[in-house]
C-alpha positions as CSV (number, residue, x, y, z in Angstrom):
1,M,109.9,100.4,46.7
2,S,106.8,100.7,48.9
3,V,106.7,103.5,51.5
4,I,105.4,102.6,54.9
5,F,102.8,105.1,56.1
6,M,103.2,106.1,59.8
7,P,100.3,108.3,61.0
8,N,101.1,111.4,63.0
9,V,99.1,111.9,66.2
10,T,98.6,115.5,67.4
11,L,97.2,116.2,70.9
12,A,95.1,119.2,71.8
13,S,98.1,120.5,73.8
14,G,100.1,120.7,70.6
15,A,102.4,117.7,71.4
16,H,102.6,115.1,68.6
17,F,104.1,111.7,67.9
18,S,104.2,109.1,65.2
19,A,102.1,105.9,65.6
20,D,102.7,102.6,63.9
21,T,99.5,101.2,62.5
22,G,98.5,98.0,64.3
23,I,99.7,99.0,67.7
24,S,97.6,100.8,70.3
25,L,97.7,104.5,70.8
26,V,98.8,104.0,74.4
27,D,101.8,101.9,73.3
28,A,102.6,104.2,70.4
29,A,102.6,107.2,72.8
30,A,104.8,105.3,75.3
31,R,107.4,104.5,72.5
32,A,107.6,108.2,71.7
33,G,108.1,109.1,75.4
34,F,104.5,110.2,76.2
35,A,102.5,108.7,79.0
36,F,98.8,108.2,78.4
37,P,96.7,107.3,81.5
38,Y,95.7,103.6,81.3
39,S,94.8,100.7,83.5
40,C,93.4,97.5,82.0
41,K,94.8,97.7,78.5
42,T,91.9,95.5,77.3
43,G,89.2,98.1,76.5
44,R,87.1,97.5,79.5
45,C,87.8,100.2,82.2
46,S,87.8,103.5,80.2
47,T,90.8,105.0,82.1
48,C,92.4,105.8,78.7
49,K,89.2,107.4,77.2
50,C,89.9,110.2,74.7
51,K,88.1,111.9,71.9
52,V,89.0,111.9,68.2
53,I,88.8,115.5,66.9
54,E,90.1,114.6,63.4
55,G,91.1,111.4,61.6
56,E,90.3,107.7,61.6
57,T,91.2,104.9,64.1
58,I,90.5,101.2,64.1
59,A,89.6,99.0,67.1
60,L,92.0,96.3,67.9
61,E,89.7,94.8,70.5
62,P,86.0,95.5,71.6
63,E,85.6,98.7,73.6
64,T,83.3,97.4,76.2
65,G,84.3,100.3,78.5
66,L,82.4,102.8,76.3
67,S,78.6,103.3,75.9
68,E,77.1,103.4,72.4
69,L,76.5,107.2,72.9
70,E,80.1,107.8,73.7
71,K,81.2,105.9,70.6
72,A,78.8,108.0,68.5
73,E,80.3,111.1,70.0
74,G,83.8,110.2,68.9
75,W,85.2,108.8,72.1
76,I,87.7,105.9,71.9
77,L,89.8,103.8,74.3
78,A,93.4,104.5,73.4
79,C,94.6,101.1,74.8
80,V,92.7,99.2,72.1
81,R,92.7,101.7,69.2
82,S,95.2,102.1,66.5
83,A,95.7,105.1,64.1
84,Q,94.6,104.6,60.5
85,T,95.3,108.1,59.4
86,D,96.8,111.2,60.9
87,L,94.9,112.1,64.1
88,C,94.1,115.0,66.3
89,L,93.1,113.8,69.8
90,D,91.7,115.4,72.9
91,A,93.6,113.2,75.3
92,D,95.2,113.5,78.7
93,C,98.9,113.2,78.7
94,L,101.0,112.8,81.9
95,E,103.4,115.6,81.2
96,G,106.6,115.6,83.2
97,V,106.0,111.9,84.3
98,T,108.6,109.3,83.3
99,L,107.2,105.9,83.8
100,P,109.6,103.2,85.1
101,P,110.8,100.7,82.4
102,I,108.7,97.6,81.8
103,K,110.6,94.4,82.4
104,M,110.1,90.7,82.3
105,L,111.7,89.2,85.4
106,P,111.7,85.8,87.2
107,S,110.5,85.6,90.8
108,R,109.9,83.1,93.5
109,I,107.2,82.9,96.1
110,S,108.7,84.0,99.4
111,S,105.5,83.5,101.4
112,I,101.8,83.0,101.0
113,E,99.3,83.7,103.8
114,R,95.6,83.4,104.0
115,L,94.1,86.8,105.0
116,A,90.5,85.8,104.6
117,N,88.6,82.8,103.1
118,D,88.9,84.4,99.6
119,V,92.1,86.5,100.0
120,V,95.7,85.6,100.2
121,R,98.8,87.7,100.7
122,V,101.6,86.7,98.4
123,V,105.1,88.0,98.6
124,L,107.3,87.4,95.6
125,R,111.1,87.5,95.8
126,L,113.1,89.0,92.9
127,P,116.6,87.9,92.1
128,P,119.2,89.9,94.2
129,T,120.8,91.3,91.0
130,S,117.6,92.5,89.4
131,A,116.8,96.1,89.0
132,F,113.0,96.7,89.3
133,E,111.4,100.1,89.9
134,F,107.7,101.0,90.2
135,I,105.6,103.9,91.3
136,P,103.3,102.9,94.2
137,G,99.9,102.3,92.9
138,Q,101.1,100.5,89.7
139,Y,100.5,96.8,88.9
140,V,102.3,93.9,87.2
141,D,101.2,90.9,85.2
142,I,102.2,87.7,86.9
143,I,102.7,84.7,84.6
144,G,102.2,81.3,86.2
145,P,101.8,77.6,85.3
146,N,100.8,77.0,81.7
147,N,101.6,80.6,80.9
148,V,98.4,81.9,82.6
149,R,98.7,85.6,83.0
150,R,96.8,87.8,85.4
151,S,97.2,91.4,86.6
152,Y,97.8,92.2,90.3
153,S,98.4,95.6,92.0
154,L,101.5,96.0,94.2
155,A,100.5,96.3,97.8
156,S,103.6,97.8,99.2
157,A,105.9,100.7,98.3
158,D,109.3,99.1,98.9
159,A,111.2,98.1,95.8
160,Q,114.7,98.0,97.4
161,S,114.1,94.8,99.4
162,K,113.4,92.8,96.3
163,L,110.2,91.6,97.9
164,L,106.8,92.5,96.2
165,E,103.6,92.2,98.1
166,F,100.2,91.3,96.5
167,H,96.7,90.8,97.9
168,I,94.9,88.3,95.7
169,R,91.2,87.5,95.8
170,A,89.7,84.2,94.6
171,V,87.8,84.4,91.4
172,E,85.1,81.7,91.0
173,G,86.2,79.3,88.3
174,G,89.5,81.2,87.8
175,V,92.4,79.0,86.7
176,F,95.0,81.2,88.4
177,S,92.8,81.3,91.6
178,D,92.9,77.6,91.8
179,Y,96.7,77.8,91.7
180,W,96.9,80.5,94.4
181,F,94.4,78.8,96.8
182,S,95.2,75.1,96.4
183,Q,98.6,74.7,94.8
184,A,101.0,77.6,95.3
185,K,103.9,77.1,97.8
186,P,107.0,78.9,98.8
187,N,109.8,78.9,96.3
188,D,107.6,78.3,93.3
189,L,109.0,80.0,90.2
190,L,106.9,82.6,88.5
191,R,107.5,85.4,86.0
192,L,106.3,89.0,86.2
193,N,106.0,91.7,83.6
194,G,105.8,95.4,84.7
195,P,105.3,97.8,86.2
196,L,102.1,98.8,84.4
197,G,99.4,101.3,84.8
198,T,99.1,105.0,85.8
199,F,97.2,104.8,89.1
200,F,99.6,106.8,91.2
201,L,99.7,110.1,93.0
202,R,99.7,113.3,91.0
203,D,99.8,116.8,92.7
204,T,99.5,116.6,96.5
205,Q,100.4,120.1,97.7
206,D,97.5,121.6,99.8
207,I,95.1,119.1,98.2
208,D,92.5,117.1,100.2
209,L,93.4,113.6,99.2
210,I,90.5,111.1,99.2
211,F,91.0,107.3,98.6
212,L,88.0,105.1,97.9
213,A,88.5,101.3,97.8
214,T,86.4,98.2,97.6
215,G,87.7,94.7,98.2
216,T,91.3,94.2,97.3
217,G,91.3,97.6,95.7
218,I,92.8,98.7,99.0
219,A,96.1,97.0,98.0
220,P,97.5,99.8,95.7
221,I,96.1,102.4,98.1
222,K,98.1,100.8,100.9
223,A,101.2,101.2,98.8
224,I,100.4,104.9,98.1
225,L,99.7,105.6,101.8
226,E,103.1,104.2,102.8
227,T,104.7,107.0,100.8
228,L,102.9,110.0,102.1
229,S,105.0,110.5,105.2
230,A,108.1,110.8,103.1
231,L,106.7,113.8,101.1
232,P,108.6,117.0,101.7
233,A,106.7,119.6,103.7
234,E,106.0,121.8,100.7
235,K,104.2,118.9,98.9
236,A,102.2,117.8,101.9
237,P,98.4,117.3,101.3
238,R,96.0,119.4,103.4
239,S,94.2,116.3,104.5
240,V,94.0,112.6,103.7
241,K,90.8,110.4,104.0
242,V,90.5,106.7,103.3
243,L,87.2,104.9,102.8
244,W,87.3,101.1,102.3
245,G,84.1,99.2,101.6
246,G,83.0,95.6,101.6
247,R,79.8,93.6,102.0
248,T,80.4,92.0,105.4
249,L,83.1,92.4,108.0
250,S,85.1,89.5,106.7
251,D,85.7,91.5,103.5
252,L,87.8,94.0,105.5
253,Y,90.7,91.6,105.8
254,F,93.4,93.7,107.4
255,D,93.8,96.6,109.7
256,V,94.2,99.8,107.5
257,G,94.9,101.8,110.7
258,S,98.2,99.9,111.0
259,I,99.6,101.8,108.0
260,P,101.9,104.5,109.3
261,G,100.8,108.1,108.6
262,R,98.2,110.8,109.4
263,Y,94.9,110.1,107.7
264,D,91.2,109.6,108.6
265,Y,90.0,106.1,108.0
266,I,86.4,105.0,107.6
267,S,85.3,101.4,107.0
268,V,82.0,100.8,105.2
269,L,79.8,97.7,104.9
270,S,76.9,97.4,102.5
271,R,75.5,94.2,104.0
272,A,76.3,94.6,107.7
273,D,74.5,92.8,110.4
274,D,73.0,94.4,113.5
275,T,76.3,94.2,115.4
276,W,78.0,96.6,113.0
277,A,78.3,100.1,114.4
278,G,80.2,101.7,111.5
279,A,79.2,103.3,108.3
280,R,76.8,101.5,106.1
281,G,76.2,101.6,102.3
282,Y,78.7,102.4,99.6
283,V,81.9,104.3,99.9
284,Q,81.0,107.0,97.4
285,Q,77.7,107.7,99.1
286,V,79.2,107.7,102.6
287,L,81.8,110.2,101.4
288,L,79.1,112.5,100.0
289,D,77.1,112.2,103.2
290,L,80.1,113.7,105.0
291,G,79.6,116.9,103.0
292,P,83.2,117.4,101.8
293,D,84.3,120.4,99.9
294,L,85.4,118.6,96.7
295,K,86.6,121.6,94.8
296,N,90.0,121.3,96.4
297,S,90.1,117.5,96.4
298,A,91.6,114.7,94.4
299,V,90.0,111.3,94.5
300,Y,91.7,108.0,93.9
301,A,89.3,105.2,93.5
302,C,90.2,101.5,93.2
303,G,88.1,98.4,93.1
304,S,84.9,97.3,91.4
305,D,84.0,98.9,88.0
306,S,80.5,99.7,89.3
307,M,81.8,101.6,92.3
308,I,84.2,103.6,90.1
309,H,81.6,104.6,87.5
310,S,79.1,105.6,90.2
311,A,81.7,107.5,92.2
312,K,83.0,109.4,89.2
313,T,79.5,110.6,88.3
314,L,78.3,111.4,91.8
315,L,81.5,113.2,92.8
316,I,81.9,115.3,89.7
317,D,78.3,116.3,89.9
318,A,79.0,117.3,93.6
319,G,81.8,119.6,92.5
320,L,85.0,117.5,92.1
321,P,87.1,118.7,89.2
322,A,86.8,116.0,86.5
323,H,90.6,116.0,86.0
324,R,91.1,115.1,89.6
325,F,89.3,111.8,89.6
326,Y,91.8,108.9,89.1
327,S,90.8,105.3,89.1
328,D,91.9,101.7,88.6
329,A,89.0,99.4,87.9
330,F,89.2,95.7,88.7
331,V,87.4,94.1,85.8
332,S,87.3,90.5,84.6
333,S,86.1,88.5,81.7
334,A,86.4,84.9,80.5
335,A,89.4,85.9,78.3
336,H,91.3,87.8,80.9
337,S,90.9,88.1,84.6
338,S,92.1,91.2,86.3
339,D,92.3,90.0,89.8
340,K,94.2,93.2,90.7
341,G,94.5,94.0,94.3
């Protein structure tokens, strides 16, 4: 009788778990009750980046979120890597965090509203008997006509109402975009799978919280902001700053200042005309120009992959502790479009 080999994965912290060959390290960790940071789960954003200290892994999909130098140095993306042998990994693990269970649920469109030429606000209604929990900042996969599946961030913090809000941007040539912008109507039946991702608040006590967003990356940040006023006094942040960037004014499709709470908000345009009196350029550079003390800060960045990579490099070089940069990159490809927002 053949014996099935199940590699053992040991983390630098000393924690360990078994990993079935053929499934990703992120999924293997989740099955064992460990939460690895992740976002896209397709090898493109690098949120789940970790380093192999000892052992062998195999790529389940291309790791486009890594440079050739990083690969040569032993870095892997745990969302698309599987264990071949026993492993020792230098990897982040969200200790003390219990992620809500992932479920597949039916839903119907409650409302759909055009917020800009290329952005719609969609509210999905869950069955009244459904039990669905999420941590603000997470996303779900929505499955639509012809089983097309795309990822979208939850744009509100309320799960009790059974209404889930999403901000969805049109993607040129996108099959699901054509549905949202020309076919979708109230009461359409869709399915959703989630919640997914680990883009949510960590420690907040006496921290300077900084949120950076581009485009519909403001959606999960909106959901997070809605929770801040409910934090107990002993967990309150020292300050909260929000920077949202677009190319032109039409990209800033809703009033961030309408979100209840105490925070400083700065809108930023990279291609503003002469009538724009606000900040110009890119959100990460505008933040740096403010001269913040980043040593006591935590940065949550959501939006374009280029913004996130640039912000991470610039801000860590300016003194931000590397472990306090959290991100959710909106990346897309022909095979899978992550229209998250």
